[in-house]
All heavy atoms as TSV, in Angstrom:
chain	resi	resn	atom	element	x	y	z
A	1	MET	N	N	68.604	66.130	164.822
A	1	MET	CA	C	68.998	64.729	164.940
A	1	MET	C	C	70.541	64.800	165.081
A	1	MET	O	O	71.302	65.343	164.380
A	1	MET	CB	C	68.611	64.036	163.640
A	1	MET	CG	C	68.858	62.561	163.717
A	1	MET	SD	S	67.864	61.715	162.512
A	1	MET	CE	C	69.128	61.135	161.395
A	2	ARG	N	N	70.954	63.872	166.009
A	2	ARG	CA	C	72.378	63.870	166.368
A	2	ARG	C	C	72.911	62.519	166.002
A	2	ARG	O	O	72.272	61.514	166.039
A	2	ARG	CB	C	72.642	64.191	167.773
A	2	ARG	CG	C	72.217	65.631	168.083
A	2	ARG	CD	C	72.424	65.941	169.570
A	2	ARG	NE	N	73.810	65.842	169.952
A	2	ARG	CZ	C	74.317	66.210	171.100
A	2	ARG	NH1	N	73.467	66.737	171.969
A	2	ARG	NH2	N	75.508	66.053	171.411
A	3	ILE	N	N	74.315	62.402	165.785
A	3	ILE	CA	C	74.947	61.212	165.499
A	3	ILE	C	C	75.147	60.458	166.742
A	3	ILE	O	O	75.607	61.059	167.806
A	3	ILE	CB	C	76.245	61.523	164.687
A	3	ILE	CG1	C	75.990	62.187	163.406
A	3	ILE	CG2	C	77.162	60.226	164.579
A	3	ILE	CD1	C	77.166	62.741	162.804
A	4	PRO	N	N	74.846	59.113	166.767
A	4	PRO	CA	C	75.154	58.335	168.007
A	4	PRO	C	C	76.587	58.477	168.485
A	4	PRO	O	O	77.575	58.599	167.712
A	4	PRO	CB	C	74.854	56.905	167.603
A	4	PRO	CG	C	73.961	57.063	166.506
A	4	PRO	CD	C	74.434	58.295	165.747
A	5	LYS	N	N	76.774	58.468	169.878
A	5	LYS	CA	C	78.160	58.573	170.510
A	5	LYS	C	C	79.121	57.544	169.955
A	5	LYS	O	O	80.310	57.782	169.982
A	5	LYS	CB	C	77.919	58.475	172.005
A	5	LYS	CG	C	78.995	59.165	172.814
A	5	LYS	CD	C	79.164	60.679	172.566
A	5	LYS	CE	C	79.678	61.282	173.707
A	5	LYS	NZ	N	79.878	62.688	173.464
A	6	ARG	N	N	78.728	56.388	169.630
A	6	ARG	CA	C	79.587	55.340	169.198
A	6	ARG	C	C	80.339	55.701	167.962
A	6	ARG	O	O	81.404	55.129	167.754
A	6	ARG	CB	C	78.855	53.975	169.066
A	6	ARG	CG	C	77.918	53.933	167.850
A	6	ARG	CD	C	77.184	52.579	167.674
A	6	ARG	NE	N	76.186	52.599	166.717
A	6	ARG	CZ	C	74.921	52.860	166.800
A	6	ARG	NH1	N	74.474	53.125	168.075
A	6	ARG	NH2	N	74.130	52.828	165.880
A	7	TYR	N	N	79.978	56.643	167.277
A	7	TYR	CA	C	80.647	57.138	166.115
A	7	TYR	C	C	81.538	58.422	166.354
A	7	TYR	O	O	82.075	59.058	165.457
A	7	TYR	CB	C	79.643	57.519	164.961
A	7	TYR	CG	C	78.787	56.342	164.528
A	7	TYR	CD1	C	77.499	56.241	164.704
A	7	TYR	CD2	C	79.492	55.276	163.904
A	7	TYR	CE1	C	76.735	55.189	164.314
A	7	TYR	CE2	C	78.774	54.200	163.544
A	7	TYR	CZ	C	77.401	54.116	163.649
A	7	TYR	OH	O	76.703	53.113	163.315
A	8	TYR	N	N	81.727	58.674	167.599
A	8	TYR	CA	C	82.511	59.910	168.032
A	8	TYR	C	C	83.810	59.951	167.383
A	8	TYR	O	O	84.252	61.035	166.806
A	8	TYR	CB	C	82.635	59.919	169.584
A	8	TYR	CG	C	83.525	61.010	170.035
A	8	TYR	CD1	C	82.933	62.300	170.276
A	8	TYR	CD2	C	84.843	60.929	170.144
A	8	TYR	CE1	C	83.635	63.399	170.698
A	8	TYR	CE2	C	85.626	61.987	170.584
A	8	TYR	CZ	C	85.009	63.176	170.847
A	8	TYR	OH	O	85.736	64.249	171.208
A	9	ALA	N	N	84.599	58.857	167.415
A	9	ALA	CA	C	85.957	58.856	166.863
A	9	ALA	C	C	85.941	59.109	165.422
A	9	ALA	O	O	86.798	59.857	164.916
A	9	ALA	CB	C	86.615	57.457	167.109
A	10	VAL	N	N	84.964	58.673	164.625
A	10	VAL	CA	C	84.942	58.771	163.156
A	10	VAL	C	C	84.584	60.322	162.872
A	10	VAL	O	O	85.157	60.999	162.098
A	10	VAL	CB	C	83.915	57.869	162.487
A	10	VAL	CG1	C	83.730	58.192	161.063
A	10	VAL	CG2	C	84.427	56.461	162.650
A	11	VAL	N	N	83.562	60.748	163.689
A	11	VAL	CA	C	83.125	62.207	163.442
A	11	VAL	C	C	84.262	63.164	163.861
A	11	VAL	O	O	84.537	64.143	163.197
A	11	VAL	CB	C	81.879	62.468	164.250
A	11	VAL	CG1	C	81.547	63.987	164.295
A	11	VAL	CG2	C	80.712	61.676	163.724
A	12	PHE	N	N	84.936	62.830	164.944
A	12	PHE	CA	C	86.115	63.682	165.387
A	12	PHE	C	C	87.219	63.703	164.211
A	12	PHE	O	O	87.661	64.827	163.875
A	12	PHE	CB	C	86.606	63.206	166.677
A	12	PHE	CG	C	87.837	64.031	167.129
A	12	PHE	CD1	C	87.615	65.254	167.750
A	12	PHE	CD2	C	89.097	63.558	166.893
A	12	PHE	CE1	C	88.750	65.995	168.178
A	12	PHE	CE2	C	90.219	64.387	167.374
A	12	PHE	CZ	C	89.973	65.576	168.013
A	13	ALA	N	N	87.557	62.607	163.778
A	13	ALA	CA	C	88.585	62.450	162.662
A	13	ALA	C	C	88.123	63.158	161.452
A	13	ALA	O	O	88.959	63.810	160.790
A	13	ALA	CB	C	88.937	60.999	162.385
A	14	PHE	N	N	86.859	63.158	161.131
A	14	PHE	CA	C	86.330	63.740	159.926
A	14	PHE	C	C	86.474	65.294	160.038
A	14	PHE	O	O	87.053	65.901	159.166
A	14	PHE	CB	C	84.862	63.427	159.749
A	14	PHE	CG	C	84.105	64.018	158.681
A	14	PHE	CD1	C	84.046	63.374	157.439
A	14	PHE	CD2	C	83.600	65.284	158.710
A	14	PHE	CE1	C	83.413	63.915	156.274
A	14	PHE	CE2	C	82.885	65.873	157.617
A	14	PHE	CZ	C	82.822	65.172	156.460
A	15	ILE	N	N	86.101	65.841	161.220
A	15	ILE	CA	C	86.130	67.273	161.457
A	15	ILE	C	C	87.567	67.775	161.569
A	15	ILE	O	O	87.963	68.741	160.855
A	15	ILE	CB	C	85.330	67.696	162.631
A	15	ILE	CG1	C	83.788	67.331	162.497
A	15	ILE	CG2	C	85.547	69.109	163.081
A	15	ILE	CD1	C	82.904	67.414	163.626
A	16	LEU	N	N	88.406	67.068	162.293
A	16	LEU	CA	C	89.764	67.432	162.443
A	16	LEU	C	C	90.515	67.476	161.091
A	16	LEU	O	O	91.141	68.490	160.758
A	16	LEU	CB	C	90.438	66.515	163.477
A	16	LEU	CG	C	91.882	66.841	163.787
A	16	LEU	CD1	C	92.057	68.139	164.515
A	16	LEU	CD2	C	92.622	65.755	164.522
A	17	THR	N	N	90.470	66.397	160.363
A	17	THR	CA	C	91.143	66.295	159.181
A	17	THR	C	C	90.606	67.282	158.120
A	17	THR	O	O	91.317	67.864	157.300
A	17	THR	CB	C	91.159	64.837	158.497
A	17	THR	OG1	O	89.881	64.327	158.315
A	17	THR	CG2	C	91.893	63.960	159.455
A	18	PHE	N	N	89.348	67.462	158.122
A	18	PHE	CA	C	88.662	68.446	157.195
A	18	PHE	C	C	89.361	69.755	157.262
A	18	PHE	O	O	89.838	70.287	156.379
A	18	PHE	CB	C	87.216	68.497	157.530
A	18	PHE	CG	C	86.461	69.463	156.501
A	18	PHE	CD1	C	85.758	69.011	155.466
A	18	PHE	CD2	C	86.366	70.820	156.790
A	18	PHE	CE1	C	85.149	69.761	154.641
A	18	PHE	CE2	C	85.666	71.632	155.943
A	18	PHE	CZ	C	85.039	71.197	154.851
A	19	PHE	N	N	89.423	70.237	158.576
A	19	PHE	CA	C	89.909	71.657	158.782
A	19	PHE	C	C	91.501	71.691	158.720
A	19	PHE	O	O	92.080	72.601	158.191
A	19	PHE	CB	C	89.388	72.242	160.045
A	19	PHE	CG	C	87.933	72.673	159.997
A	19	PHE	CD1	C	86.968	71.948	160.581
A	19	PHE	CD2	C	87.613	73.751	159.194
A	19	PHE	CE1	C	85.737	72.254	160.484
A	19	PHE	CE2	C	86.247	74.104	159.016
A	19	PHE	CZ	C	85.300	73.354	159.739
A	20	MET	N	N	92.124	70.715	159.198
A	20	MET	CA	C	93.597	70.656	159.195
A	20	MET	C	C	94.089	70.667	157.747
A	20	MET	O	O	95.022	71.460	157.391
A	20	MET	CB	C	94.174	69.563	160.015
A	20	MET	CG	C	94.067	69.771	161.516
A	20	MET	SD	S	94.967	68.536	162.370
A	20	MET	CE	C	96.594	68.827	162.002
A	21	VAL	N	N	93.595	69.790	156.961
A	21	VAL	CA	C	94.036	69.678	155.524
A	21	VAL	C	C	93.615	70.915	154.814
A	21	VAL	O	O	94.385	71.504	154.016
A	21	VAL	CB	C	93.445	68.348	154.899
A	21	VAL	CG1	C	93.837	68.335	153.449
A	21	VAL	CG2	C	94.056	67.167	155.597
A	22	LEU	N	N	92.488	71.506	155.107
A	22	LEU	CA	C	92.080	72.774	154.398
A	22	LEU	C	C	93.040	73.910	154.710
A	22	LEU	O	O	93.532	74.548	153.749
A	22	LEU	CB	C	90.625	73.189	154.916
A	22	LEU	CG	C	90.030	74.475	154.274
A	22	LEU	CD1	C	89.642	74.125	152.900
A	22	LEU	CD2	C	88.888	74.899	155.038
A	23	ILE	N	N	93.437	74.019	155.896
A	23	ILE	CA	C	94.428	75.101	156.329
A	23	ILE	C	C	95.797	74.783	155.744
A	23	ILE	O	O	96.373	75.680	155.127
A	23	ILE	CB	C	94.489	75.157	157.824
A	23	ILE	CG1	C	93.162	75.764	158.367
A	23	ILE	CG2	C	95.659	76.096	158.330
A	23	ILE	CD1	C	92.977	75.525	159.866
A	24	ILE	N	N	96.278	73.568	155.907
A	24	ILE	CA	C	97.569	73.294	155.360
A	24	ILE	C	C	97.754	73.316	153.883
A	24	ILE	O	O	98.715	73.880	153.392
A	24	ILE	CB	C	97.978	71.858	155.876
A	24	ILE	CG1	C	98.164	71.781	157.368
A	24	ILE	CG2	C	99.334	71.354	155.311
A	24	ILE	CD1	C	99.095	72.836	157.994
A	25	THR	N	N	96.775	72.885	153.168
A	25	THR	CA	C	96.785	72.957	151.702
A	25	THR	C	C	96.665	74.433	151.267
A	25	THR	O	O	97.255	74.796	150.257
A	25	THR	CB	C	95.757	72.051	151.027
A	25	THR	OG1	O	94.451	72.400	151.466
A	25	THR	CG2	C	96.024	70.594	151.220
A	26	GLY	N	N	95.906	75.234	151.982
A	26	GLY	CA	C	95.818	76.617	151.616
A	26	GLY	C	C	97.160	77.310	151.759
A	26	GLY	O	O	97.633	78.098	150.855
A	27	VAL	N	N	97.770	77.121	152.889
A	27	VAL	CA	C	99.182	77.703	153.094
A	27	VAL	C	C	100.133	77.140	152.083
A	27	VAL	O	O	100.863	77.952	151.435
A	27	VAL	CB	C	99.652	77.400	154.473
A	27	VAL	CG1	C	101.100	77.811	154.736
A	27	VAL	CG2	C	98.836	78.177	155.475
A	28	SER	N	N	100.188	75.843	151.912
A	28	SER	CA	C	101.111	75.241	150.916
A	28	SER	C	C	100.834	75.732	149.509
A	28	SER	O	O	101.826	75.960	148.792
A	28	SER	CB	C	100.885	73.662	151.013
A	28	SER	OG	O	101.831	73.101	150.067
A	29	THR	N	N	99.630	75.815	149.113
A	29	THR	CA	C	99.261	76.233	147.767
A	29	THR	C	C	99.707	77.685	147.557
A	29	THR	O	O	100.326	78.112	146.588
A	29	THR	CB	C	97.736	76.173	147.457
A	29	THR	OG1	O	97.406	74.766	147.600
A	29	THR	CG2	C	97.409	76.598	146.001
A	30	ALA	N	N	99.490	78.518	148.572
A	30	ALA	CA	C	99.929	80.018	148.596
A	30	ALA	C	C	101.431	80.085	148.384
A	30	ALA	O	O	101.916	80.945	147.701
A	30	ALA	CB	C	99.315	80.731	149.731
A	31	VAL	N	N	102.184	79.314	149.210
A	31	VAL	CA	C	103.596	79.430	149.146
A	31	VAL	C	C	104.036	78.915	147.802
A	31	VAL	O	O	105.079	79.480	147.317
A	31	VAL	CB	C	104.225	78.558	150.368
A	31	VAL	CG1	C	105.682	78.390	150.204
A	31	VAL	CG2	C	103.920	79.193	151.724
A	32	THR	N	N	103.553	77.867	147.294
A	32	THR	CA	C	104.058	77.260	146.040
A	32	THR	C	C	103.589	78.130	144.859
A	32	THR	O	O	104.518	78.357	144.020
A	32	THR	CB	C	103.407	75.889	145.849
A	32	THR	OG1	O	103.706	75.048	147.024
A	32	THR	CG2	C	103.949	75.227	144.572
A	33	VAL	N	N	102.426	78.606	144.737
A	33	VAL	CA	C	102.019	79.337	143.457
A	33	VAL	C	C	101.719	80.804	143.670
A	33	VAL	O	O	101.398	81.455	142.709
A	33	VAL	CB	C	100.942	78.565	142.811
A	33	VAL	CG1	C	101.243	77.140	142.373
A	33	VAL	CG2	C	99.600	78.654	143.561
A	34	GLY	N	N	101.668	81.237	144.933
A	34	GLY	CA	C	101.161	82.630	145.174
A	34	GLY	C	C	99.753	82.630	145.081
A	34	GLY	O	O	99.008	81.740	145.450
A	35	PHE	N	N	99.262	83.795	144.704
A	35	PHE	CA	C	97.778	83.962	144.475
A	35	PHE	C	C	97.337	84.267	143.095
A	35	PHE	O	O	96.760	85.304	142.769
A	35	PHE	CB	C	97.255	85.072	145.421
A	35	PHE	CG	C	97.498	84.731	146.921
A	35	PHE	CD1	C	98.571	85.123	147.531
A	35	PHE	CD2	C	96.566	83.944	147.498
A	35	PHE	CE1	C	98.793	84.822	148.893
A	35	PHE	CE2	C	96.764	83.568	148.937
A	35	PHE	CZ	C	97.841	83.955	149.547
A	36	PRO	N	N	97.479	83.348	142.108
A	36	PRO	CA	C	96.993	83.587	140.798
A	36	PRO	C	C	95.511	83.579	140.712
A	36	PRO	O	O	94.803	83.177	141.710
A	36	PRO	CB	C	97.554	82.315	140.046
A	36	PRO	CG	C	97.604	81.239	141.123
A	36	PRO	CD	C	97.976	81.926	142.322
A	37	PRO	N	N	94.919	83.921	139.583
A	37	PRO	CA	C	93.436	83.948	139.470
A	37	PRO	C	C	92.698	82.586	139.781
A	37	PRO	O	O	91.585	82.675	140.277
A	37	PRO	CB	C	93.215	84.413	137.996
A	37	PRO	CG	C	94.475	85.122	137.702
A	37	PRO	CD	C	95.607	84.468	138.309
A	38	ASP	N	N	93.378	81.551	139.553
A	38	ASP	CA	C	92.822	80.223	139.804
A	38	ASP	C	C	93.271	79.580	141.182
A	38	ASP	O	O	93.176	78.403	141.273
A	38	ASP	CB	C	93.060	79.278	138.678
A	38	ASP	CG	C	94.513	78.961	138.525
A	38	ASP	OD1	O	95.458	79.696	139.016
A	38	ASP	OD2	O	94.862	77.908	137.873
A	39	PHE	N	N	93.610	80.546	142.092
A	39	PHE	CA	C	94.103	79.979	143.309
A	39	PHE	C	C	93.152	79.096	144.062
A	39	PHE	O	O	93.477	78.027	144.480
A	39	PHE	CB	C	94.456	81.205	144.240
A	39	PHE	CG	C	94.766	80.779	145.617
A	39	PHE	CD1	C	95.979	80.233	145.966
A	39	PHE	CD2	C	93.918	80.895	146.678
A	39	PHE	CE1	C	96.403	79.892	147.307
A	39	PHE	CE2	C	94.215	80.498	148.026
A	39	PHE	CZ	C	95.420	79.987	148.258
A	40	VAL	N	N	91.839	79.526	144.154
A	40	VAL	CA	C	90.839	78.756	144.841
A	40	VAL	C	C	90.687	77.335	144.240
A	40	VAL	O	O	90.551	76.398	144.908
A	40	VAL	CB	C	89.459	79.522	144.942
A	40	VAL	CG1	C	88.417	78.688	145.530
A	40	VAL	CG2	C	89.635	80.727	145.734
A	41	ARG	N	N	90.691	77.225	142.939
A	41	ARG	CA	C	90.547	75.937	142.253
A	41	ARG	C	C	91.749	75.090	142.583
A	41	ARG	O	O	91.665	73.969	142.930
A	41	ARG	CB	C	90.536	76.190	140.686
A	41	ARG	CG	C	90.292	74.739	139.951
A	41	ARG	CD	C	90.426	74.952	138.468
A	41	ARG	NE	N	91.708	75.482	138.054
A	41	ARG	CZ	C	92.877	74.701	138.023
A	41	ARG	NH1	N	92.924	73.510	138.364
A	41	ARG	NH2	N	93.997	75.301	137.598
A	42	ARG	N	N	92.911	75.703	142.528
A	42	ARG	CA	C	94.107	74.824	142.851
A	42	ARG	C	C	94.119	74.427	144.308
A	42	ARG	O	O	94.465	73.233	144.645
A	42	ARG	CB	C	95.377	75.686	142.625
A	42	ARG	CG	C	95.701	75.954	141.157
A	42	ARG	CD	C	96.900	76.971	141.144
A	42	ARG	NE	N	97.248	77.297	139.764
A	42	ARG	CZ	C	98.394	77.189	139.228
A	42	ARG	NH1	N	99.408	76.719	139.926
A	42	ARG	NH2	N	98.609	77.581	137.983
A	43	TRP	N	N	93.736	75.274	145.207
A	43	TRP	CA	C	93.536	74.984	146.610
A	43	TRP	C	C	92.595	73.890	146.895
A	43	TRP	O	O	92.983	72.883	147.628
A	43	TRP	CB	C	93.265	76.237	147.364
A	43	TRP	CG	C	93.051	76.136	148.817
A	43	TRP	CD1	C	93.490	75.086	149.673
A	43	TRP	CD2	C	92.448	76.988	149.751
A	43	TRP	NE1	N	93.248	75.330	150.995
A	43	TRP	CE2	C	92.570	76.508	151.063
A	43	TRP	CE3	C	91.892	78.331	149.559
A	43	TRP	CZ2	C	92.076	77.222	152.163
A	43	TRP	CZ3	C	91.360	78.943	150.628
A	43	TRP	CH2	C	91.467	78.410	151.954
A	44	MET	N	N	91.408	74.025	146.284
A	44	MET	CA	C	90.408	73.004	146.443
A	44	MET	C	C	90.810	71.631	145.884
A	44	MET	O	O	90.527	70.566	146.467
A	44	MET	CB	C	89.070	73.404	145.914
A	44	MET	CG	C	88.458	74.571	146.665
A	44	MET	SD	S	88.085	74.255	148.355
A	44	MET	CE	C	89.387	75.140	149.242
A	45	THR	N	N	91.521	71.694	144.745
A	45	THR	CA	C	92.107	70.418	144.189
A	45	THR	C	C	93.071	69.773	145.185
A	45	THR	O	O	93.019	68.500	145.436
A	45	THR	CB	C	92.743	70.656	142.897
A	45	THR	OG1	O	91.751	71.221	141.950
A	45	THR	CG2	C	93.282	69.369	142.259
A	46	ALA	N	N	93.941	70.562	145.750
A	46	ALA	CA	C	94.990	70.086	146.729
A	46	ALA	C	C	94.309	69.592	148.014
A	46	ALA	O	O	94.534	68.588	148.494
A	46	ALA	CB	C	95.914	71.151	147.030
A	47	TRP	N	N	93.244	70.323	148.432
A	47	TRP	CA	C	92.509	69.897	149.622
A	47	TRP	C	C	91.830	68.602	149.500
A	47	TRP	O	O	91.948	67.744	150.336
A	47	TRP	CB	C	91.429	71.025	150.021
A	47	TRP	CG	C	90.614	70.505	151.068
A	47	TRP	CD1	C	90.910	70.442	152.454
A	47	TRP	CD2	C	89.334	70.127	150.881
A	47	TRP	NE1	N	89.844	69.891	153.090
A	47	TRP	CE2	C	88.821	69.730	152.206
A	47	TRP	CE3	C	88.452	70.009	149.805
A	47	TRP	CZ2	C	87.555	69.258	152.336
A	47	TRP	CZ3	C	87.094	69.538	150.049
A	47	TRP	CH2	C	86.721	69.114	151.267
A	48	MET	N	N	91.116	68.420	148.363
A	48	MET	CA	C	90.332	67.232	148.207
A	48	MET	C	C	91.267	66.024	148.138
A	48	MET	O	O	91.060	64.977	148.691
A	48	MET	CB	C	89.430	67.346	146.937
A	48	MET	CG	C	88.582	66.079	146.782
A	48	MET	SD	S	87.554	65.565	148.268
A	48	MET	CE	C	86.336	66.830	148.279
A	49	SER	N	N	92.388	66.105	147.366
A	49	SER	CA	C	93.269	65.032	147.205
A	49	SER	C	C	94.007	64.672	148.504
A	49	SER	O	O	94.215	63.562	148.797
A	49	SER	CB	C	94.246	65.258	146.061
A	49	SER	OG	O	95.004	66.387	146.253
A	50	GLY	N	N	94.307	65.745	149.311
A	50	GLY	CA	C	94.952	65.534	150.574
A	50	GLY	C	C	93.961	64.966	151.628
A	50	GLY	O	O	94.315	64.032	152.434
A	51	TRP	N	N	92.778	65.430	151.577
A	51	TRP	CA	C	91.734	65.032	152.617
A	51	TRP	C	C	91.333	63.638	152.399
A	51	TRP	O	O	91.065	62.795	153.329
A	51	TRP	CB	C	90.528	65.964	152.567
A	51	TRP	CG	C	89.579	65.654	153.710
A	51	TRP	CD1	C	89.812	65.853	155.067
A	51	TRP	CD2	C	88.269	65.165	153.654
A	51	TRP	NE1	N	88.794	65.418	155.732
A	51	TRP	CE2	C	87.821	65.016	154.883
A	51	TRP	CE3	C	87.529	64.757	152.543
A	51	TRP	CZ2	C	86.560	64.526	155.147
A	51	TRP	CZ3	C	86.273	64.262	152.745
A	51	TRP	CH2	C	85.769	64.201	154.085
A	52	VAL	N	N	91.236	63.206	151.115
A	52	VAL	CA	C	90.907	61.773	150.781
A	52	VAL	C	C	91.889	60.825	151.388
A	52	VAL	O	O	91.560	59.747	151.789
A	52	VAL	CB	C	90.768	61.607	149.302
A	52	VAL	CG1	C	90.900	60.174	148.828
A	52	VAL	CG2	C	89.500	62.215	148.733
A	53	VAL	N	N	93.147	61.274	151.531
A	53	VAL	CA	C	94.135	60.357	152.135
A	53	VAL	C	C	94.191	60.575	153.670
A	53	VAL	O	O	94.254	59.645	154.420
A	53	VAL	CB	C	95.540	60.692	151.515
A	53	VAL	CG1	C	96.661	60.041	152.359
A	53	VAL	CG2	C	95.583	60.330	150.148
A	54	ALA	N	N	94.068	61.856	154.191
A	54	ALA	CA	C	94.198	62.178	155.568
A	54	ALA	C	C	93.062	61.554	156.442
A	54	ALA	O	O	93.330	61.142	157.581
A	54	ALA	CB	C	94.225	63.676	155.820
A	55	PHE	N	N	91.918	61.585	155.933
A	55	PHE	CA	C	90.749	61.080	156.820
A	55	PHE	C	C	90.796	59.595	157.097
A	55	PHE	O	O	90.863	59.209	158.303
A	55	PHE	CB	C	89.424	61.402	156.104
A	55	PHE	CG	C	88.218	60.864	156.829
A	55	PHE	CD1	C	87.954	61.232	158.156
A	55	PHE	CD2	C	87.303	59.982	156.208
A	55	PHE	CE1	C	86.898	60.616	158.808
A	55	PHE	CE2	C	86.273	59.428	156.858
A	55	PHE	CZ	C	86.013	59.768	158.169
A	56	PRO	N	N	91.046	58.630	156.081
A	56	PRO	CA	C	91.224	57.257	156.517
A	56	PRO	C	C	92.512	57.036	157.348
A	56	PRO	O	O	92.533	56.174	158.166
A	56	PRO	CB	C	91.260	56.544	155.206
A	56	PRO	CG	C	90.976	57.580	154.075
A	56	PRO	CD	C	90.976	58.919	154.706
A	57	CYS	N	N	93.540	57.791	157.028
A	57	CYS	CA	C	94.789	57.696	157.841
A	57	CYS	C	C	94.493	58.016	159.302
A	57	CYS	O	O	94.964	57.270	160.155
A	57	CYS	CB	C	95.875	58.475	157.264
A	57	CYS	SG	S	96.556	57.837	155.714
A	58	ALA	N	N	93.774	59.043	159.517
A	58	ALA	CA	C	93.436	59.466	160.856
A	58	ALA	C	C	92.625	58.354	161.608
A	58	ALA	O	O	92.883	58.144	162.822
A	58	ALA	CB	C	92.724	60.760	160.905
A	59	ILE	N	N	91.718	57.751	160.919
A	59	ILE	CA	C	90.946	56.712	161.509
A	59	ILE	C	C	91.816	55.541	161.938
A	59	ILE	O	O	91.735	54.966	163.123
A	59	ILE	CB	C	89.864	56.168	160.583
A	59	ILE	CG1	C	88.869	57.273	160.256
A	59	ILE	CG2	C	89.184	54.897	161.062
A	59	ILE	CD1	C	88.014	57.679	161.307
A	60	VAL	N	N	92.795	55.199	161.134
A	60	VAL	CA	C	93.604	54.007	161.294
A	60	VAL	C	C	94.751	54.402	162.414
A	60	VAL	O	O	95.064	53.547	163.303
A	60	VAL	CB	C	94.350	53.613	160.051
A	60	VAL	CG1	C	95.440	52.541	160.330
A	60	VAL	CG2	C	93.267	52.951	159.119
A	61	ILE	N	N	95.276	55.564	162.270
A	61	ILE	CA	C	96.512	55.935	163.174
A	61	ILE	C	C	96.055	56.530	164.552
A	61	ILE	O	O	96.850	56.331	165.453
A	61	ILE	CB	C	97.312	56.986	162.408
A	61	ILE	CG1	C	97.897	56.377	161.141
A	61	ILE	CG2	C	98.404	57.626	163.290
A	61	ILE	CD1	C	98.614	57.256	160.219
A	62	ALA	N	N	94.823	57.035	164.696
A	62	ALA	CA	C	94.494	57.634	165.888
A	62	ALA	C	C	94.666	56.693	167.130
A	62	ALA	O	O	95.207	57.119	168.176
A	62	ALA	CB	C	93.100	58.200	165.877
A	63	PRO	N	N	94.095	55.444	167.092
A	63	PRO	CA	C	94.248	54.560	168.222
A	63	PRO	C	C	95.728	54.258	168.597
A	63	PRO	O	O	96.104	54.293	169.831
A	63	PRO	CB	C	93.616	53.209	167.851
A	63	PRO	CG	C	92.639	53.704	166.710
A	63	PRO	CD	C	93.300	54.783	166.032
A	64	TRP	N	N	96.505	54.134	167.649
A	64	TRP	CA	C	97.998	53.902	167.867
A	64	TRP	C	C	98.615	55.182	168.473
A	64	TRP	O	O	99.419	55.110	169.455
A	64	TRP	CB	C	98.584	53.596	166.490
A	64	TRP	CG	C	100.028	53.321	166.472
A	64	TRP	CD1	C	100.700	52.340	166.982
A	64	TRP	CD2	C	101.096	54.259	165.871
A	64	TRP	NE1	N	102.053	52.399	166.725
A	64	TRP	CE2	C	102.234	53.610	166.127
A	64	TRP	CE3	C	100.953	55.498	165.157
A	64	TRP	CZ2	C	103.488	54.247	165.614
A	64	TRP	CZ3	C	102.110	56.001	164.873
A	64	TRP	CH2	C	103.398	55.376	165.035
A	65	ALA	N	N	98.289	56.349	167.962
A	65	ALA	CA	C	98.861	57.613	168.476
A	65	ALA	C	C	98.348	57.826	169.913
A	65	ALA	O	O	99.176	58.225	170.815
A	65	ALA	CB	C	98.379	58.741	167.620
A	66	ARG	N	N	97.156	57.477	170.328
A	66	ARG	CA	C	96.670	57.578	171.622
A	66	ARG	C	C	97.429	56.707	172.621
A	66	ARG	O	O	97.799	57.108	173.684
A	66	ARG	CB	C	95.199	57.207	171.785
A	66	ARG	CG	C	94.247	58.356	171.308
A	66	ARG	CD	C	92.787	58.005	171.725
A	66	ARG	NE	N	91.966	58.705	170.845
A	66	ARG	CZ	C	91.434	58.222	169.642
A	66	ARG	NH1	N	91.636	56.942	169.325
A	66	ARG	NH2	N	90.656	58.941	168.930
A	67	ARG	N	N	97.753	55.450	172.072
A	67	ARG	CA	C	98.458	54.521	172.992
A	67	ARG	C	C	99.834	55.025	173.193
A	67	ARG	O	O	100.389	55.033	174.380
A	67	ARG	CB	C	98.555	53.098	172.383
A	67	ARG	CG	C	97.313	52.366	172.580
A	67	ARG	CD	C	97.411	50.872	172.219
A	67	ARG	NE	N	97.744	50.682	170.790
A	67	ARG	CZ	C	96.918	50.512	169.824
A	67	ARG	NH1	N	95.627	50.600	170.048
A	67	ARG	NH2	N	97.405	50.239	168.593
A	68	ILE	N	N	100.488	55.571	172.223
A	68	ILE	CA	C	101.875	56.196	172.343
A	68	ILE	C	C	101.846	57.427	173.283
A	68	ILE	O	O	102.625	57.554	174.183
A	68	ILE	CB	C	102.428	56.554	171.053
A	68	ILE	CG1	C	102.757	55.251	170.162
A	68	ILE	CG2	C	103.725	57.352	171.181
A	68	ILE	CD1	C	103.115	55.489	168.732
A	69	ALA	N	N	100.814	58.264	173.142
A	69	ALA	CA	C	100.698	59.438	173.976
A	69	ALA	C	C	100.409	59.046	175.478
A	69	ALA	O	O	100.977	59.600	176.370
A	69	ALA	CB	C	99.546	60.348	173.441
A	70	ASP	N	N	99.610	58.003	175.662
A	70	ASP	CA	C	99.382	57.490	177.013
A	70	ASP	C	C	100.664	57.007	177.660
A	70	ASP	O	O	100.946	57.224	178.834
A	70	ASP	CB	C	98.402	56.362	176.952
A	70	ASP	CG	C	96.982	56.857	176.751
A	70	ASP	OD1	O	96.758	58.057	176.950
A	70	ASP	OD2	O	96.056	55.986	176.389
A	71	ARG	N	N	101.492	56.322	176.921
A	71	ARG	CA	C	102.805	55.822	177.486
A	71	ARG	C	C	103.816	56.960	177.733
A	71	ARG	O	O	104.624	56.848	178.592
A	71	ARG	CB	C	103.456	54.777	176.463
A	71	ARG	CG	C	102.599	53.553	176.485
A	71	ARG	CD	C	103.305	52.573	175.533
A	71	ARG	NE	N	102.369	51.286	175.497
A	71	ARG	CZ	C	102.315	50.492	174.490
A	71	ARG	NH1	N	103.151	50.726	173.370
A	71	ARG	NH2	N	101.576	49.475	174.447
A	72	LEU	N	N	103.713	58.000	176.948
A	72	LEU	CA	C	104.756	59.101	177.039
A	72	LEU	C	C	104.373	60.185	178.131
A	72	LEU	O	O	105.185	60.948	178.465
A	72	LEU	CB	C	104.858	59.835	175.699
A	72	LEU	CG	C	105.596	58.978	174.595
A	72	LEU	CD1	C	105.493	59.823	173.290
A	72	LEU	CD2	C	106.951	58.596	175.002
A	73	THR	N	N	103.142	60.055	178.593
A	73	THR	CA	C	102.650	61.138	179.535
A	73	THR	C	C	102.341	60.405	180.865
A	73	THR	O	O	102.015	59.224	180.944
A	73	THR	CB	C	101.383	61.786	179.014
A	73	THR	OG1	O	100.374	60.879	178.820
A	73	THR	CG2	C	101.717	62.630	177.699
A	74	ALA	N	N	102.448	61.193	181.927
A	74	ALA	CA	C	102.262	60.756	183.279
A	74	ALA	C	C	100.781	60.749	183.591
A	74	ALA	O	O	99.992	61.641	183.234
A	74	ALA	CB	C	103.033	61.581	184.286
């Protein structure tokens, strides 16, 4: 079963923010605290709190960003 095409923008934002925030919070957590025994817990806490903000922001900002990119490119 596939998701209808009309939800493409939401699915794309979901997947993009999921992985981007996962990677960025992993790097940020490692730089900040190193690799203590509870690294994964700290990373997942940072990821969830960051992703909860990033996903809705991506939904709201993406159309605006597309318009700006369209104006800046030939």
